[in-house]
N, C-alpha and C positions, 0 to 999 in steps of 0.2 A: 220910186223902181220898185216892184212884184217880186215873192219869193221867188220866185217859180222864174222870173229876169238875175234872179241875184243865185240862185242855182248854176243858171247858164252857165253866169262871167267862172260861177266858185267851178266849173268842168270845164274851160277854157283855161283857166291859170290853173291845176293841180296838169293838164295836162301838157302844160307846156313845160310844168316845174320838172313836171316826173321822165320827159323827154330829153328836158338840158341834158342828164346823167349825176342829177343830181341822187345819194339814195335816198330814199322811201320813205324811211323814217323823216331825213328832215325835209324835203319837200315837202310834204304833207302838215309838216309841222309847221312849215312858214309858210307857208298857203291859210295856216287858220289863223292863223296871229294878225295875220295883213289884214283878212277878209273881217277878225273881231277891230280890229283896231279901226279900221273903216267906218265899222258898220256901229258899232257899238262902245266905239274909246276905250283904252285901252288899262281903261279902271276891270274888265272881262281880265284882262291877263293874268291879273291872283290868279282864277281861277284852275293854268296851263295844271300847273305841277302839282293838285291837290289832286283834278282829274286821270295824270298820266300813275298816278300813285294810286289810287284809289282801281284803278285797273289790273294792277300792275297786283297787287293784292290775292287777287281771286288764286283760291286754293290749286284748281284746278290747270291752269300754268305751270304750276309743279310737274305736270305727267310731258311738258315739251322738250326739257334739256334731259332726260330723264331717257324718254325713246331715244332722242337723238344723243347722246351717249352710248344705248343701245347700239345704235344703227352707226356709229364710229368703231367701236371694239370689232364690231364686223366687217366693215367696207377700209379699213385703216390694215387688215390686216389679207393672208390671202387663203379666207373663212368664203370669199363668194368665186373664186376658182379654181377650189375645190369641192365648191356645192354645182356649179359648170360642170367639171368632170363628173360629178360621181351622178350624172341628171345626163350628163352624152351620154355613159357608155349603155344602160337602160335603156336608152331611145339610139341605141347607133343603124340601128338596123330594118327603122320604121323608115318611109322616104320622108322627106324633112323632119328626119326628126332627132339631127344637131338644130335643126332650126327650134324646132319642137324644145327640145333641149334649155334652150339659150334662153325662150317664154317663159318656160319655168322655173328655171332658176333669177329671172324677174319679178313673177309671181311668188316666191320665197322672201329674195333677195326682200322683197320690198315690204315685203309682211313684217319683215326681222326690222328695220331698219326707218319706216314711213319714210323713208326719201325718196324719191322719185329722181331725181341728178343724179346723189348717190347709186342707186341704183342702176341708172344709166350706165355710169360708171364704171363701179365695177362689174356690173355682166361684161359693157362692149371689151371694155383693155384684155378678158380672158378669154371672150368669146372668138370677136370678132373677125384679130386673126386670126386661131383655126378654123371658122368657116372658111376665109377669104379662101388660107389654105387646102379646103377638102373640097375646093370647088363650087361652091358656093356664090351663086351671086353676087355683088355685093351690098347691092341695091336692097334684097334681100336680107340679108345677113345685117345689114346698120338697121334698117328700116322694124323690123326685129321686137331689137332691143334699143331705141327705142321708142319706141310705142308703150313693149314692155316694160322699160322703165317710169312710163305713167301705170304702172297698176301701185307705184306707190305712196296716191292718194283719194284712192278709190280704197284696195286690200288689207283692216286693222292689223294693229295700229298706225293709224293715221292722224300724222297733225293737222292732215283740213278736217279733220271729221271737230280735229278737240278744238281747233277755234270756231268754227259753224257753231258748232254745240257752247257753247260763249259764248253766242255774236247773237244766237237765238233764244239762248238759255232753255235750248236741249238734251236730253239725256246721251253724254256719251256715249254711255256702253252699252242704249239704241242706235245709236247712228253708228259703230261696229259693228254693229251684227250688221244694220240693214247692206255696210258696203261687201259682206263675206259675198251673196251667192253673185248679187252681178260682176263683184268676183272675178271667183269660178269662168261666168258666163264668158267675160273675153279670155283668160288666157284660152279657154278652149276656142270661140272663133278666129282669134287668134292664130293657132295650135292647125286648126282646121283647113286656113287661109292660107299658112305656111308647108304643110304636107299636100294641101294642094299643087298647091305654084311648082311644087317639087318634083311632083313625079314624073314632068315631063323631061325634066333633066338629066341627058344619057351621060356625059361627068359624074353627076356624085350618085345615080348608080353604082355606073361602076366601081367609084370608093363603095359606097358601103355594100358590093360583096364583097370586098378587101377584108371589112371588118368583124373579129372578133373578139371578145371576152369574155373569159372562163367568169363560169361564179366567184367563185373571185374574187374575180377582180373587181366585177359589180361593188359584193360586196367590205370591198374593203374601200371601196372609196364612198358608204354610203353609209362604215360606221365615224369616220373619220367628221361629217358633216352633222352624223347624230345629235349631238351634241346642242347645237345653235336649232334644230327642228324640234327637239322635244320642248326650249322657250315659249316656241310659237302657237305648240300643245300649251305648255303652265297656261298666259300669255289669256288661250283661252277660254283653256278651262274653269283659271279664278276667276276672272270680269265676269265671263258671266254664266257663275254657276253663284254669283254673291258672294266669294267667298274672300274677295279682296276690294279697294276701290282702284279706278285707272292707275292714279298717283303712287298704291302698292304694287301692283301691278309690276308698275314704270320703273321706279326704284330694285324691287327685285331681279327682272329685266335683265336688268345693265348688271348688278351686280353680277350675276349671274354670266355674259355675258365676255365681263374682264376677264369677270377668274376662266373659265375657258379657253379665252385666246391668249392667257398666259400661261394654259397647262398645254392644251394643244400646240399651237403655237409660236412660246417659247419670247413670245411679246411683252418684254418684262424689264430691254433696258429700262435707262432712263427715257432712251427715243423714241422708243415708241409706246413710252403713254404718256409723256407732250403728244405728239402725233395725233394720237386718241385726246387728248387729253382739251388741244389747243382746238382742233376742229368743233368741237361740242359750243366750249362758247365763243368762239366764231360764231356761228348757224346760234343758236340760243339767243343771244348777243343782240342776232339782228334779227330773228322775230319779233321777240319781244319788243325792243323800239317800236319797230311797226305798230306791235300791239297796240304800245304807247298814243302813240303818232296817230290813228287812229283812231285811238279816244276822243283826242281834243278834236280831230277833223269831225266826226261824228257831235261832238258836243257844241263850236261851231256854226254845223249844217242847223239841228235841232234847234238852240238858241234864236237862232236867223229865220228860221218858220222854213228851210229850206225839205226837211223831211220830209215830217207831216203836211207840208202843200203839195212834195212829189206824191206821193202820197196816194192824195185825193185824190191830188188831178190823174194816175189814173184806172182808181176805182170809176173817177167820174166820168169816163169814156167812155165803160158800158160797153167796153170788146166781149166778144167773146172768149171762154173761160183759158179755151183755148190758143185763142190767137194772143191770145195777151200772153199765151204761156213763151209761142210760136219769138213773138216782140222781143219775150226775158232773155231767152237764147241765142239768140241775134246778139242779141245787144253785148251778157255775158260773152260769148263765142268770140265777141270783135275785140274786147276789153281784152280776156283773152291772150288777143296775142301780141300784144306791146306789156299788159302789165301782168304779176304774177299771181299762183293763186292766193295768199295768203293779204296783199294788199286790197286783192276782188271784193274777197269776204269780207274783211274789216269793214270795207266801205260803203258795198251798195246793200248788204241784208238789212239792213238797219231800216230802210224804205223798202227795201223786195219784203223785209218777212209781215208787219199787213196788208200789203197788195194783195199779199199766196192763200194768209190767214183771211183775208172780204170773199177772196176766190174758193173757198175752197178747196186747198190743196195741201197738202199732208208735208207739210215740214219736217221729216223724214224722210220722205218718199223726192223732196226735192234735194235736197244734200247729194243724193246721186246725181239726180241728173244735172246736178252743177257740178261735180266735184268728175263726172266725170265730162262734160263740156270744160272745166278746167284742164284734162287733159288732152284735152286737142290740141287744148293755145299752146302746153308743152311743148309741145314738135310739126306748130308754125309757126310761117316768121313772118314779120320779123326779130322778134325776141321769145323764140322756139328756146326754150333754155335747156333742153336733152336733146337738140340735132348740135347744140354747141356743144358742148357736154364732150359728148360722142364724137367730136368733130375731135375736140383734143386728146382724146384719148386712142385717134385713128386717122392723122394726119393725113395715110395716104390715100381717103378712099375723098371724096370732091363732095362739100356740102352738099351738090346740085343736087348727086347721086343720096344720101344719109337723107333726101325732104321727098325726093321721086319715091325714095324704097317707103315712108314711112306715111307718104300718102294713103295708099290699098287699107288700111289702120285707119285713121282718118274717120276712113268711109264707112268700115266700118262697127270704130265707135259713133259715128250720128244713128247709122243702121240700132243698133243697142238699145238709146235716150228716146228714137218711136216704139221701136219691144217694148222699153217698162211705160209706158207713159201708156199702152196698150192695156197693158196688163202690172202693174201698180205693185198687184201681189207678189207680184218676181225678187220687190224690196222689200216687202214688210211683210211674210210669210214669216223667215226668219226671228226678224222682232215683235213678234205677236205670239210667233211659239214660244219664245222664251224668257220674253216679261213680260208677255196678258199682251191686251188688246190697248190702245194705248185710250187714253179718258176723251 
């Protein structure tokens, strides 16, 4: 049996196992063990524990539980609600301002938490009922939060970018910087769509005319969330100014977030702290186990020479580089409809990295393209995680309305991928300015 035939068999087996409902980490490990035993013999199983431990021994992985702790501290309190309310007070007089406030809240909250589902849950729980109460359509209300929540894997600090950096051995600091301008661009595009969609709503415009907030009320809301906004500026200044490493920044930011939620939201009880730390342990363990399992999966693929053969096969096709990029993105889009971003990055990047390099694609630029592609997967069925997260926090809105409300934002994200492909400088300008041109 040829290496490509083995690879196809591995693909079919992996999809079947993951669709069985088995946890991703155990599914990847099971497939790896079976194929190692069948094609290489049981003696190679001795290396599995070593591969797992070596992968988890990476110092860069320390940032993952720390940034998750930061997000859990904010998401486990009313900080998300207050963030939304503060933005609402400033933007309520703008057509679509309430929707724009939610999109901006998603952008800021995702920059703090680095988690798309956490962002969708926190802002959706506070924002969607308020938008529905104020005559905004259910589709626009849920779609804006669902799509806004996806910004959590693009705007730094991003767990997805950290994993991409580890998988491709690229600079995590440069990857974080690369996500800033495209993240802001998506926020602006989402906001413009919300503004345009709201102009024709007579009920919404009538509600806007009734709303008034004094300067004191606006500043009161801003003061309450200002410590958490300060964390974002601290992360940017410390990491991009070369003052501290990503792990050090993550540790200080998580500690500051814990202090702020205790002081501002009185989250000092055992129950409050248990909620924050148990969520951190649960999510961190899940991600780290997937990383370890993906390392075994990659080891198996490499040992059977599937990775090298697949990469060489794509190179030998001699496709136009942009046709190749289109094929890669269609594959990633399809995969993103079924698998979470973490699993996709760790499974496919060992194969795609040499192909991208052979076709002179910048790995930093591709990280943003891939991440936006994964964002689309988070709001498309059958496994659009943000769709189900939002359905859970607003059960009175049908899943159909949430899905249809998300579709315009899907097209916006697809358009942004085309724009970034035509003008890659949008992605690369900030990293090159802050850290110098890549060698």
